[in-house]
C-alpha positions in Angstrom: -22.2 8.3 23.7 -22.9 5.8 21.0 -25.6 4.0 23.0 -27.2 7.3 23.8 -27.3 8.1 20.0 -28.9 4.7 19.3 -31.6 5.4 22.0 -32.3 8.8 20.4 -32.7 7.2 17.0 -35.0 4.6 18.5 -37.1 7.4 20.2 -37.5 9.1 16.8 -39.0 5.9 15.4 -35.8 4.6 13.8 -33.4 1.8 14.4 -29.6 1.7 14.1 -27.1 -1.1 13.9 -23.3 -1.4 13.8 -22.6 -3.2 10.5 -19.9 -4.8 8.4 -16.3 -5.2 9.3 -16.7 -4.3 13.0 -19.1 -7.1 13.6 -16.9 -9.6 11.7 -13.8 -8.6 13.6 -15.7 -8.8 16.9 -16.5 -12.4 16.2 -12.9 -13.0 15.1 -11.5 -11.3 18.2 -9.7 -8.9 16.0 -9.3 -5.2 17.0 -11.3 -2.9 14.8 -11.1 0.9 14.8 -13.7 1.5 12.1 -17.3 1.6 13.4 -19.9 1.9 10.7 -23.5 2.5 11.7 -26.5 2.0 9.4 -29.6 3.9 10.2 -33.2 2.7 9.3 -36.6 4.3 9.6 -35.7 8.0 9.9 -34.7 10.6 7.4 -31.2 12.2 7.0 -32.5 15.4 8.4 -33.8 13.6 11.5 -30.4 12.0 12.0 -28.7 15.4 11.7 -31.0 16.8 14.4 -29.9 14.0 16.7 -26.2 14.1 15.9 -25.9 17.8 16.5 -26.6 17.2 20.2 -23.3 15.2 20.4 -20.7 17.6 19.0 -19.5 18.6 15.6 -20.1 16.2 12.8 -19.4 16.5 9.1 -21.2 15.3 6.0 -19.1 13.5 3.3 -19.9 11.3 0.3 -21.0 12.5 -3.1 -23.1 9.5 -4.0 -25.0 9.3 -0.8 -24.7 11.0 2.6 -22.3 9.7 5.3 -22.1 11.5 8.6 -18.8 11.4 10.5 -18.9 12.0 14.3 -15.6 11.3 16.1 -14.7 7.7 15.1 -18.2 6.8 14.0 -19.6 6.7 10.5 -23.4 6.9 10.1 -25.0 6.1 6.8 -28.3 4.9 5.4 -29.3 1.8 3.3 -29.5 2.8 -0.3 -30.6 1.6 -3.7 -28.7 1.8 -7.0 -30.8 3.3 -9.7 -29.9 3.7 -13.4 -30.8 6.9 -15.2 -29.8 8.9 -18.2 -26.6 9.9 -16.4 -25.7 6.4 -15.4 -25.8 4.7 -12.0 -26.6 6.7 -8.9 -27.4 5.9 -5.3 -30.7 6.8 -3.6 -31.1 6.7 0.2 -33.9 4.4 1.3 -34.4 4.5 5.1 -37.4 2.2 4.7 -35.4 -0.6 3.3 -35.5 -3.8 5.4 -32.4 -5.2 7.0 -32.8 -8.3 4.9 -32.7 -6.3 1.7 -29.8 -4.2 3.0 -27.7 -7.1 4.1 -28.3 -9.0 0.8 -26.6 -6.2 -1.0 -23.3 -6.8 0.8 -20.4 -8.7 -0.8 -19.8 -11.7 1.5 -21.7 -13.5 4.3 -18.9 -12.6 6.8 -19.6 -8.9 6.1 -23.4 -9.1 6.2 -24.0 -9.2 10.0 -25.5 -6.5 12.2 -24.8 -5.7 15.8 -27.4 -4.1 18.1 -25.5 -2.6 21.1 -28.7 -1.8 23.0 -29.6 -5.5 23.1 -25.9 -6.8 22.8 -27.2 -8.9 19.9 -25.7 -10.0 16.6 -28.2 -10.3 13.8 -27.0 -12.9 11.2 -29.4 -13.4 8.4 -27.1 -15.1 5.8 -25.0 -17.4 7.9 -21.9 -15.2 8.4 -21.0 -16.7 11.8 -21.1 -20.2 10.5 -18.8 -19.3 7.5 -16.4 -17.6 9.9 -16.3 -20.8 12.0 -15.6 -22.8 8.9 -13.2 -20.3 7.5 -15.1 -19.8 4.2 -15.5 -16.7 2.0 -18.9 -17.0 0.3 -21.1 -14.5 -1.6 -24.6 -13.8 -0.5 -26.0 -13.8 -3.9 -24.4 -13.8 -7.4 -26.6 -10.8 -8.4 -25.4 -8.5 -5.6 -21.8 -9.7 -5.7 -21.3 -8.9 -9.4 -22.8 -5.5 -9.1 -19.3 -4.3 -8.1 -16.4 -6.3 -9.8 -14.0 -4.8 -7.2 -15.3 -7.4 -4.9 -13.0 -10.0 -6.5 -10.1 -8.1 -5.0 -11.9 -7.8 -1.7 -12.1 -11.6 -1.7 -8.3 -11.7 -2.3 -7.8 -9.3 0.6 -10.0 -11.2 3.1 -8.4 -14.5 2.0 -5.0 -13.1 2.9 -6.0 -11.4 6.1 -7.9 -14.3 7.6 -6.4 -17.2 5.6 -9.9 -18.4 4.7 -10.8 -20.7 1.8 -12.9 -19.3 -1.0 -16.2 -21.1 -1.7 -16.1 -22.9 -5.0 -19.1 -21.0 -6.6 -17.8 -17.7 -5.3 -14.4 -18.5 -6.8 -16.0 -19.4 -10.2 -17.9 -16.1 -10.2 -14.7 -14.1 -9.4 -13.0 -15.8 -12.3 -15.9 -14.8 -14.6 -15.7 -11.2 -13.4 -12.0 -10.7 -14.1 -12.4 -8.9 -17.5 -14.6 -6.3 -15.8 -11.8 -5.2 -13.5 -10.6 -2.8 -16.2 -13.8 -0.7 -15.7 -12.9 -0.1 -12.0 -11.3 3.2 -11.0 -7.6 2.7 -10.3 -7.9 4.5 -7.0 -10.3 1.8 -5.7 -8.0 -1.0 -6.9 -5.1 0.7 -5.1 -7.1 0.7 -1.8 -7.6 -3.1 -2.0 -3.9 -3.7 -2.9 -2.9 -1.5 0.0 -5.1 -3.4 2.5 -3.5 -6.7 1.2 -0.1 -5.3 1.7 -0.6 -3.6 5.1 -3.2 -5.8 6.9 -2.4 -9.4 5.9 0.3 -11.2 7.8 1.1 -13.0 4.6 0.3 -10.9 1.6 1.5 -13.6 -0.7 -1.7 -15.6 0.0 -3.7 -13.0 -1.9 -1.3 -12.9 -4.9 -1.1 -16.7 -5.1 -4.9 -16.9 -5.2 -5.1 -14.1 -7.8 -2.6 -16.1 -9.9 -4.6 -19.2 -9.5 -7.8 -17.8 -10.9 -6.2 -15.6 -13.5 -6.4 -12.0 -12.1 -2.6 -11.7 -12.3 -2.3 -12.9 -15.9 -5.2 -10.6 -16.9 -4.4 -7.4 -14.9 -0.9 -7.8 -13.4 0.7 -9.8 -16.1 4.2 -8.4 -15.3 3.9 -10.1 -11.9 2.4 -13.3 -13.3 5.2 -13.7 -15.8 7.9 -13.8 -13.1 7.0 -17.5 -12.6 8.7 -18.1 -16.0 12.1 -16.8 -14.8 14.2 -19.4 -13.2 17.1 -18.6 -10.9 20.2 -20.4 -9.8 19.5 -23.1 -7.3 22.5 -22.3 -5.0 21.4 -18.8 -4.2 17.7 -19.2 -4.9 16.7 -22.7 -3.9 13.1 -21.4 -3.6 12.8 -21.4 -7.3 11.6 -18.8 -9.8 11.4 -15.1 -9.4 7.6 -15.2 -8.6 8.2 -17.6 -5.8 11.1 -15.4 -4.5 8.8 -12.3 -4.7 6.0 -14.1 -2.8 8.4 -15.1 0.0 9.8 -11.6 0.2 6.4 -10.1 0.6 5.9 -12.2 3.8 9.2 -11.3 5.6 8.4 -8.0 7.2 6.1 -7.7 10.2 3.0 -5.5 9.7 4.4 -2.8 11.9 7.5 -2.5 9.7 5.5 -1.9 6.5 4.2 1.0 4.5 2.7 0.9 1.0 5.7 2.4 -0.8 8.0 -0.3 0.7 5.6 -3.1 -0.1 5.1 -2.1 -3.7 8.9 -1.9 -4.0 9.2 -5.5 -2.7 6.5 -6.6 -5.1 8.3 -5.1 -8.1 11.9 -5.2 -6.9 13.0 -8.0 -9.4 10.7 -7.1 -12.2 13.7 -6.1 -14.3 14.9 -9.7 -14.4 12.4 -10.3 -17.2 14.1 -7.8 -19.4 17.8 -8.3 -19.1 20.1 -10.9 -20.6 20.5 -13.9 -18.3 24.0 -15.2 -17.9 24.1 -18.8 -16.7 27.1 -20.2 -14.8 27.6 -23.5 -13.1 25.9 -22.7 -9.8 23.8 -19.6 -10.5 22.1 -17.3 -13.0 23.2 -13.6 -13.2 20.8 -10.8 -14.1 23.2 -7.9 -14.5 21.5 -4.5 -14.6 18.1 -5.8 -13.6 17.7 -3.1 -10.9 18.1 -0.3 -13.5 15.8 -2.0 -15.9 13.2 -2.5 -13.2 13.4 1.1 -12.1 13.0 2.2 -15.7 9.8 0.1 -16.2 8.0 0.1 -12.8 6.4 3.6 -13.3 4.4 2.2 -16.3 3.2 -0.8 -14.3 2.2 1.3 -11.2 0.1 3.7 -13.2 -2.5 0.9 -13.5 -3.2 1.4 -9.8 -2.1 5.0 -8.9 -1.3 8.4 -10.4 0.5 9.4 -7.2 3.9 10.6 -8.6 5.5 10.6 -5.2 4.7 7.0 -4.6 5.9 6.0 -8.1 9.1 8.1 -7.7 10.0 6.5 -4.3 9.3 3.0 -5.5 11.4 3.6 -8.5 14.3 4.8 -6.4 14.1 1.8 -4.0 14.2 -0.6 -7.0 17.1 1.2 -8.6 19.2 1.0 -5.5 18.0 -2.3 -4.0 21.3 -4.1 -4.7 23.4 -1.3 -3.1 23.3 -2.7 0.4 25.4 -5.6 -0.8 28.1 -3.1 -1.9 27.9 -1.4 1.5 28.2 -4.8 3.2 31.7 -5.1 1.8 32.7 -1.4 1.5 30.9 0.4 4.4 32.0 4.0 4.9 30.4 7.3 5.9 31.2 8.7 2.4 29.4 5.8 0.7 26.3 6.2 2.9 26.3 10.0 2.5 26.3 9.7 -1.3 23.3 7.3 -1.1 21.2 9.3 1.3 20.3 11.9 -1.3 19.2 9.2 -3.8 16.9 7.0 -1.7 15.2 6.5 1.6 17.8 4.4 3.3 15.7 3.0 6.2 13.2 1.8 3.6 16.0 0.5 1.4 17.4 -1.6 4.2 14.0 -3.1 4.9 13.6 -3.9 1.2 17.0 -5.6 1.3 16.1 -7.5 4.4 12.9 -8.8 2.6 14.9 -9.6 -0.5 17.6 -11.4 1.4 15.3 -13.4 3.7 12.9 -14.1 0.9 14.9 -17.2 -0.1 15.1 -20.6 1.5 18.7 -19.9 2.6 20.0 -19.2 6.1 21.7 -15.8 5.9 23.4 -13.5 8.4 22.0 -10.0 7.9 23.7 -8.3 10.9 25.4 -6.0 8.5 22.1 -4.3 7.9 22.3 -2.9 11.4 25.9 -1.8 10.8 24.7 0.2 7.7 21.8 1.7 9.7 24.2 2.8 12.5 26.4 4.7 10.0 23.2 6.2 8.4 22.0 7.4 11.8 25.4 8.9 12.4 25.6 10.8 9.1 22.0 11.6 8.3 22.1 15.0 10.0 25.2 15.9 7.9 23.3 15.4 4.7 21.4 18.7 4.6 23.3 21.1 2.3 25.6 23.2 4.5 26.2 25.8 1.7 23.0 27.3 0.5 22.1 30.0 -2.0 22.3 32.8 0.5 25.9 31.9 1.2 26.8 32.1 -2.5 25.0 35.5 -2.9 27.2 36.8 0.0 30.2 35.5 -2.0 29.0 37.5 -5.0 27.2 34.9 -7.1 24.0 36.1 -8.8 20.9 33.9 -8.6 20.1 31.8 -11.6 20.9 28.5 -13.4 24.6 28.9 -12.9 24.2 29.2 -9.1 22.2 26.0 -9.1 25.0 24.1 -10.9 27.6 25.5 -8.4 25.4 24.5 -5.5 25.2 21.0 -6.8 28.9 20.7 -7.3 29.5 22.0 -3.7 26.8 19.6 -2.3 28.4 16.6 -4.1 31.7 17.6 -2.5 30.0 17.7 0.9 28.6 14.2 0.3 32.1 13.0 -0.7 33.5 14.3 2.7 35.4 17.3 1.4 34.0 19.4 4.2 31.6 18.9 7.2 30.9 22.4 8.7 30.1 25.9 7.5 33.6 27.3 7.9 35.1 24.5 5.8 32.2 24.8 3.3 32.7 28.5 2.7 36.4 27.8 2.2 35.6 25.1 -0.3 33.1 27.4 -2.0 35.7 30.1 -2.4 38.0 27.6 -4.0 35.3 26.5 -6.5 34.4 30.1 -7.4 38.0 31.0 -8.0 38.4 27.9 -10.1 35.4 28.8 -12.2 36.7 32.3 -12.7 40.1 31.0 -13.8 38.5 28.4 -16.1 36.4 31.2 -17.7 39.5 33.2 -18.4 
């Protein structure tokens, strides 16, 4: 279908190329699901007339038109113009491929692929830089047009383990102060790609520390390098080093962004609690609660998603709990925890935390905890609900909510495990309340 569309564009006097990441990944032999196509020489209306012959497509993009058809994304080369209302984009189908490619961030992302000729067009040496493993800007003018590109460099460095060209690195360092002007949603996307696409996310954070991005924008992470830990239990060194090792533990298939942000910030509280030094270790009592208290503020620099912040906070708050379960594992203990935090995620966080040290450790107890969780998870939904209390004569309102909570806590504590026992327990609680009121 795609070749047919390309032929129709050519018949209309235009030219189309697959661009960007797909071409880069093709050379790297990396699977790529995103197929971006850039169209030259025809108008948006002419493209619409062609695409409508191939099924339903939709138009997205406020700044400039992007047409989505199945897994394909069609767009046009565009110019950035500055007017009284600020910057805006203007479609320019007559732009040459040299001009269009020069506007991209890095040489490795500047190549075009013509599927009709099975030909890669490489104007700025992207293939050679891939061969050498180098990240290099095309021109300083185009690169600094979007300061977010310094995080893209970090992302690609981590994903491909490439070296950053010296001049490119110097320009990135120069652009760090302008990061504050970038919308947090765009910053979040780059952090997410680092976390979920790089085998070793720490590569990006170490580079960001090296050139000063962390000290400028994520100082709470940068400062972790000043917090030493006891050598016996943390021979890897300071908290920053431990955090970096922890980020690399989980396979890509095990990760999601909530979990990875929790790993990044899991020990942030160690900077804010009193350190108690003993002969062979340093204790950070209460660091999990302190970290949970503060992480929301840090995360608002990259997201306003309350659900993400809430779940990261819960993971940090309870990240030491699996150690308690290791020594005191019971259905009751797991039931009480289920309502507080996502346990499968918590156990992955614990795995990363435990293995993020240069110590050989047996973590088989994590599977034991998971087995108990899988056994009790279906028991966790409240057995007694509002309709049951109404049938027992309780009127809806705040008082009912308090009663339901007390009954649910009893369920988690193992006082009852089925509806019959739950109704019996509810009657007991209601009689007790009436007696207390008298």
